[in-house]
C-alpha angles and dihedrals in degrees: 000000000000134000128207108185131142126189119192136175112190148114130274113256093201140003113283118265119214128203132165126235120229086260088061095250115145117236121192117197130187140148120247126200125213123180140193129199121212141154120258123220091274089056095251120142111249129187123209120193122200121199121213131192111228125197121185125183138201119351093356087057091053092050091046092050092048104044107020124087138164110299095021111144110229144175113223132190124184149101140287119253125181119206126197132200145155116256106240096212100042103021090227123137115259131190138183133185118219134180113236105208123215096167127043126176122185110223133183132060124300092256091047098085089286126133118266091228133041117239094217141021088261090076102242099345122121132174133188090239098206092062105036118080116218111259123218122223114246114261117239109269092021089126095246117121135173087264089065094063112095096217 
């Protein structure tokens, strides 16, 4: 058994770019910044930013193009996918790892670079339906509490 799952919360570094595959399927790409704060050996606070390349397909790509913009705070769930190609100028092999998103939730306040109108009845939540199983709400007395949720 293996698992390939990524969960990120961050801000868009640029407006989403949309293109269409030869099949006609829409693809939305953008960069997402996540950061962490830590103390170095001298006790000074340091901040490290990581940049992630995000790709969304189909209906999720349409929603992303319509509602996301640079600075938007989003929650992304997806999987890692590595691409390889030969560089046309040097002939060297190149590779890039992207996150292929299948869940996107818009976070933040409406004035905080978020859209003024939600794209679905779930107020800022979008799924690529073909890949996300329906989750059931825990029943009362099931032994699951808010403290069991990792975030």
